[in-house]
Structure formats: C-alpha cells, structure tokens
C-alpha positions in Angstrom: 85.8 179.3 127.5 83.5 179.8 130.8 79.4 180.5 130.5 77.5 182.0 132.4 73.9 181.7 133.7 71.0 181.8 131.0 68.5 184.6 131.6 66.0 186.0 129.4 63.9 189.3 128.7 60.6 189.6 126.8 58.3 192.2 125.3 55.5 190.0 126.4 54.3 188.5 129.8 55.9 184.9 130.5 53.1 183.7 130.9 52.1 184.3 127.2 51.5 180.9 125.2 53.6 180.0 122.0 52.6 176.7 120.3 51.1 175.6 123.4 53.9 176.6 125.8 54.4 179.0 128.5 57.3 181.4 127.6 59.6 180.2 131.5 58.7 176.4 130.2 60.3 177.1 126.8 63.0 179.1 128.1 63.9 176.0 130.5 63.6 173.7 127.8 66.2 175.5 125.4 68.8 175.9 128.2 68.3 172.9 130.1 67.9 175.2 133.3 65.9 177.9 134.6 66.5 181.5 134.0 68.1 183.3 136.4 66.4 186.8 135.7 63.7 187.6 133.5 63.7 191.5 131.9 60.9 193.1 131.4 59.8 197.2 131.1 59.1 199.5 132.8 57.9 203.1 130.9 55.2 204.8 133.4 52.1 204.1 135.9 49.7 205.4 133.5 51.3 203.0 130.5 49.5 199.9 129.4 49.6 197.4 127.2 51.0 194.1 127.3 54.7 195.8 126.9 54.5 196.7 130.3 55.4 194.5 133.3 51.8 192.7 134.8 52.7 192.4 137.5 48.8 190.2 138.2 49.9 187.6 136.2 53.4 187.8 135.9 54.6 187.7 140.2 53.8 184.3 140.6 55.0 181.9 137.7 58.7 184.2 138.3 58.2 183.5 142.1 57.5 180.2 142.0 60.6 179.3 139.6 63.1 181.5 141.9 63.5 183.7 138.7 64.3 187.4 139.0 62.9 190.4 137.4 65.4 192.9 136.0 63.8 195.9 135.0 64.0 197.9 131.5 63.0 201.7 131.0 61.5 202.1 128.4 61.5 205.2 126.2 63.5 204.6 123.3 62.5 207.7 121.1 63.2 209.8 124.0 66.9 208.9 124.6 69.0 211.4 122.0 67.2 214.3 124.2 67.7 216.6 127.3 69.2 216.5 130.4 65.8 217.6 131.5 63.3 214.7 129.0 65.9 212.4 130.5 65.0 213.5 134.2 61.5 213.1 133.8 61.1 209.7 132.1 63.3 208.9 135.0 60.9 209.8 137.5 58.3 207.6 135.5 60.3 204.9 135.6 60.8 205.0 139.2 57.1 205.6 140.2 56.1 202.7 137.9 58.4 200.0 139.6 57.6 201.0 143.1 54.3 201.5 142.4 54.6 197.8 141.0 56.1 195.8 143.8 55.4 198.2 146.7 58.1 200.7 148.4 57.4 198.2 151.8 58.5 194.9 150.1 61.1 196.2 147.9 62.6 197.9 151.1 62.4 194.4 153.1 64.8 193.4 149.8 67.7 195.6 149.9 66.1 198.2 148.5 68.4 198.7 146.1 68.1 197.8 142.6 69.2 197.8 139.2 67.4 199.4 136.6 68.5 199.4 132.8 68.2 202.1 130.6 66.7 200.3 126.8 69.1 201.9 123.8 68.1 200.3 120.6 70.3 202.4 118.6 67.9 205.0 117.3 68.2 207.5 118.1 71.5 206.5 120.0 71.9 207.4 123.5 73.0 211.5 124.3 75.2 211.9 127.1 73.1 215.0 128.5 69.8 212.4 128.4 71.8 209.3 130.0 72.8 212.4 132.8 69.1 213.5 133.6 68.0 210.1 133.9 71.0 208.8 136.1 70.5 211.3 138.4 66.8 211.6 138.6 66.0 207.8 139.2 68.4 207.6 142.0 67.1 210.8 143.5 63.1 210.5 142.8 63.2 206.7 144.1 64.6 207.7 147.1 62.5 210.8 147.9 59.0 208.4 146.9 60.2 206.4 150.0 61.8 208.1 152.4 65.2 207.0 151.9 64.3 203.4 151.5 64.9 202.6 148.0 67.5 203.1 145.9 67.4 202.4 142.2 70.6 202.6 140.2 71.0 203.2 137.0 72.4 201.0 133.9 72.2 201.1 129.9 71.2 198.3 127.5 72.4 198.9 124.0 74.1 197.1 121.0 77.8 196.7 121.0 78.2 198.1 117.9 76.4 201.1 119.1 79.5 203.0 119.5 78.0 206.7 120.1 76.0 205.2 122.7 78.6 204.0 124.7 80.9 207.1 124.3 77.9 208.9 125.4 77.7 207.1 128.3 81.5 207.3 129.0 81.0 211.6 128.6 78.2 211.4 131.1 79.9 209.0 134.1 83.2 211.7 133.4 80.6 214.6 134.0 79.4 212.3 137.7 76.7 210.6 136.5 76.7 206.8 137.5 76.2 203.8 135.5 76.5 200.3 137.4 76.6 197.8 134.7 76.2 197.2 131.1 74.1 194.9 129.2 75.2 194.4 125.7 72.9 192.6 122.7 75.4 191.0 120.2 74.1 188.3 117.6 76.8 186.6 116.3 74.9 183.5 114.7 71.2 183.4 113.7 68.4 182.0 115.5 68.2 181.0 119.1 70.0 178.2 120.7 71.6 177.4 124.3 74.4 179.3 126.0 77.5 180.3 123.4 80.8 180.2 125.0 81.3 183.9 126.3 84.7 185.5 124.6 84.9 189.2 125.5 86.1 190.0 121.9 83.0 189.1 120.5 80.8 190.6 123.7 82.8 193.8 125.0 82.5 197.2 122.9 84.9 198.3 120.9 85.3 201.5 123.0 86.3 201.6 126.7 83.3 201.8 128.6 83.2 202.8 132.3 80.9 200.0 134.4 81.1 196.5 133.8 79.3 194.0 131.3 77.2 192.0 133.2 75.1 190.3 130.7 75.4 189.4 127.1 72.1 189.0 124.7 73.7 186.6 122.7 70.0 186.2 120.6 66.7 187.5 120.0 63.0 186.6 119.2 63.5 182.9 120.5 60.2 181.2 119.4 59.1 183.9 116.9 57.5 187.2 117.5 55.8 186.9 121.4 58.8 184.5 122.4 61.6 185.6 124.4 65.6 187.2 124.0 68.3 184.9 125.1 71.3 185.9 127.5 73.9 185.1 129.6 75.3 186.3 133.0 79.3 187.2 133.0 81.3 184.5 134.1 83.8 186.4 135.4 81.0 188.2 137.8 80.0 186.9 141.0 76.4 186.3 140.2 74.8 186.8 143.4 76.6 190.1 144.7 77.1 191.8 141.5 73.9 191.4 139.5 71.2 188.6 141.4 71.1 190.8 144.8 69.9 193.8 142.6 67.3 192.5 140.9 63.4 191.8 142.3 62.2 188.6 143.3 58.4 189.4 143.3 56.0 189.1 145.9 54.4 185.4 146.6 51.0 186.0 146.0 49.9 182.9 147.8 51.6 184.0 150.8 49.8 187.4 151.0 46.3 185.9 150.5 46.6 183.7 153.3 
C-alpha cells in the first residue's frame, strides 16, 4: 500500500522541549523528513495558555521549516449542542485565526483555508451544532475581512465515533458544507514512522460526505508535551487538495527588516 506525507499536531507550541529537543526536530527524526503540516488550536482571541497557537513563538520555526499550520477549532465540550452554540463558537474561532495571522496576510496567501472542528467523542457531534458552526465559520470570516478570507469547515473525529459521522452526514444533507475529514485511529501502540495507508483501517464504517484527507495514526509521541503522528491520504493531490488550504506562517525576519 502507498504512504502519504507526514504531519503532526500538538497541544504545546512546536518550540516545546522534550528530552532536550524541540518538537519539530523530534518529528524530523521520527519520520526521516519534515512534516508538511502541524495542527494547532484556535479557540478565541481571549483564550490563553500554551494549548492555543502562540504565533510569536511558533511562526518563525514553522516558516523556516516550510511547515504549514493546520487550524483546529477547540471547544470539545460544546460540540453536542445547538445551532446557536455552534454559530457562537465559530465566530470566536474565525476571529482568533484572523487576528493571529492578519487579514491582509491571509488574503495574500490565497484567502481560503481549512479549519477542522475537534470532536473527541465525549460528547459526540450533533447535526445542529455542526450546521451552526460550519455556516457561521464561512460567513463570519468573510464578514470580518470584507470577503477577502473564507474559512472552510472540516471535521476531526475518531474512526469509531459513528454518531459524529452520522451527525456530519445529516448536517451536510441539510445544506452544511464539509471540505474534508481527519480521522483518528491508532491500530498499534506507541509512536512510529508512517504505516501503510489502508482504507479498511482508516475510513469510518459509515459513509461520510467528504474525503478523508488525513489519518492520525498515533498519539502522544515522546510522551506528555510531545506530538501526535499523522499522514496525508496518498490518493489526494497533496498540494491542490490540502496544502493550498493550510497556512504557511509569515516570515517574521522579513517583516523586521
């Protein structure tokens, strides 16, 4: 079977040190190459802590390594809620990402970017919440930027979380959009280089209304404070179908000079 390209995500900044090494260097060592993306969290402008993307620390090392940011919307306790709750959270997610990178910069990079809603299974996703979140994510990002930036809804969930995948299908059948799925399934313990991609292992048991773009195949590599292991779907056009919709951070050194 074919392999995709490696990616990573973490609940700590990429500059976090584990056993004396930064996360990017640890990922390079594991994969034998540089990850093509790094997933980080965006909740709201007011959210603090290191779980949130810290652009002053992370922009430059990611830029230097040509690693794109994959934005994750993080409000996992809310995802079983109402249309109104989804809409409110989406507005906060959109504001966070646009303030972080700036509307002008995002527009200069193409203006259309994926954001993955983080669903951890407790609770599972509701159709109402996803509908409100997906619709508001697009409309509010466009409103904030005079139409120059559009954030496009995607979903992260465990392969076995069938209620969430069914909720997604219901929301899409009623007019919501899903631009891609990111599936978590860990077939073997521990962190390790890319396994062979196998649709029977990765794809949810129920039919879903969007392509699976990424497989998260291992978690907590290098322990607490490390990163999760991912690979891109080898059957997609990596650049056109995924990387063009992720964010290469600005070059801070170029801005300073």
